[in-house]
N, C-alpha and C positions, 0 to 999 in steps of 0.2 A: 722679906719679899713674898708676894703672893702672885705666882705666875703659873701658866699652862703651857707645856711644851708639846708642839706639834712637829710632825715630820715623818717621812716615808721610813719602812724598816731599812735599818743601816745607816740612818742619818745621824746617829750619835746621841740619840736622846738620853740614854742611860747614862753615858759619859759626862755629858754635858751637865745633867742633873746632880750627878754626884759631886762635881767641881763646885757647883753652885752653892751646893749646902755647907761647903767649907768657908764660904764667904761671910754667912752670919747666923749660921746654925738652923738655916730653915730645915723643914722635914721632906726628904723626897718620898713621894706616894704614887703608887701604882695600884690598879685594880687588882693584879695577880698577888702582890704583897698583902693587900688587905684580906683577901679570900683566903691565903694561906694562912694568915696569923688567926682570924676568925674561925677556921676550922680547928687549927692547932689548939687553940684556947677552949673550943666547946661551947662557944658562946651561942645563943639562942639562933642568932642570925648565921653563924658558922654552921649549925647542924643544917638549917634550911638548905643554905647552900651547897652543903655536901650531898643532900639528897638529889639536887639537880646534877650536880656533877658526877656522882656514881651513875646516874642513868645516862651519862654522857651528853646531857643536855646543857645549853647556854645557861648561866645564872642570870635570871631576870634583871632588867634595867632597875626596877624598883626596889629590888632587894640590894643591889650594888649601891644605890643611892642612899639607902638606909646605913649601909656600912660606912659610906663616905661621910654622911652627916655624923656618924659617931666619932669618926676619926678627926673631923675637922673642929668638933666642939671638944676635942682633947687637946693635947699639947701642940698639934700641928697648926690650929688655928690661932694659937698664941705666939708661937715661934716663927710662924711663916711656913709656907709650902711650896713645893714645886711639883706639879701634876704631871706625872710621867706616862704619856701614852693615854691618857684620858682627858676628855670624852674621846670616843670613836666615830660618834654618829650624831647627826643633828638632834634627835630626841635626847640622847644623853646631854648634849651642849645645851638644851633647853631647861632639862631636869636639874643640871648644874648651876644654871643662872638663876633659876627660882630658889634653889638651896642656899647658894650664896648671899641672896637678897634677903632671905629669913634669917640667916644667921648674922646678918649686918657685916659681911665680909666683902670688901672691894679688891678685885684683881688689879694688879699692877698694869698688867699686859699680857698678851698671848705670844708666846715665841714660836715662829714658824721656822725650823731649821732646813735651809736650801741646800741640797746636794745634787750634783750632775749624777746622771744614772749609771754611767761608767765608773765614777768613785765607789756608788754604793755596791755595784756588783764586785767591783775589786775587794772591797771590805768583807763582804759577807761569805764569797767562794773561798776567801784565805783565812776565814774563822775556824777556829776548832775550839770544842768544849770538853772538860774533863768528864769522863762517863761514869764517876762517883756522883750519885743523885745527892748526897751530903756535902759535896764540893762544888762541882759545875763552875770552876775557874775558867775563865774565857782567855783564849790566847789567839794570836794571829801569826800565821807562818811567815810572815814577812816582818812585821814590826815588832812583835811580841810572841817569839816561837816557845814551844814548850822544849823538853829535853831532846837532845839528839836521837833517841830511840821512840820519840813520840809519846812520852809520859808527861804527866802534870807534875810541876815543880812543888807543888804545895802538898799533895797525898800521894803522888806515886802511881795513880791509875791512869790507863790509856785515854789519851785524848781522842776524840772522833769529830767528823764532820757531820752535823746535824742534817737530817732528810731535808728540811726546809730551808738549807743553806746551800744546796746545788744550785747551778745557773738557772735551770727550769724552774725550780722552785720558787726562787728569788724573783725572776719575771713575773711569775703568776701571784707573788705576793705583792708586787709593785703595781700590777694592774688592778688588783682588789682594793689596794690603798687608794689608786687615783678614782675608782667609782664610788667608793664609800666615805673614808676618812678625809681625803682632799677637798670633799664639800665643807668642811669645817672652816676652810682658810677663808672662803666667802662669807660665812655665817659670822665670824670674828672680825672680818674686814667691815662689815655692815655695823657690827656693834661698836666700831671705832677702836679695836683693842688689839688688832693685829699689827706686830712688827716682824719684819723678814730679816734673817740673819744668815749669811753663808756659813755653812758647818764643813769646812774642809780639815781645819785644825781646831781642835775642841778648845785649847786652851786661849785661842784667839777670839772663839766664839763667846767664850765666858766673858773676856774682858770687854767685848762689845756690849753684851747683855748688862754687864756692871755699869758701864758709862750711862746707858739707857735708863738704869734705875735712879741715877743721881739726879 
């Protein structure tokens, strides 16, 4: 499969993407993963990106697109891919459209995960993350809690609530999403690629996406 996942913070993009990779071996791709891998490997693009990151600047779109091109020319382009959280803006979407055209890669469609605001608030305010930077296992105090004394089941470190997952921070993130990223819904609708899926239960969402791929 070759799809893009859109959705607000807390819509379940990461979980849905992971489950989709299990269907046919498609590769989950996020810009964060690409940046971390390039920096760790010390590639020329990674070194350039690190300079921006060390200054606290955003990595320019042009550099991200070069990294995306390398990724899509490798195994991701052959196995299939799920773009998780990218593109985020209209200029990125336009650049991605041109890149895919140049690589002769055709998208199946763009998945828009629809989740009620109250569900997102509940999901994110109850999320906890392992404080160990080498682990960062994610928990939910309702559906997947850590140990009784608030520690990670994998490494034993304390789990924390991230600063960007308080209710005020989440509301701010959703407003930012509506102003910027949500514009992509209209963009891909005009491209004739958009398909909307209710994302309350990740497994049910994946089944619905799977049927649309047939």
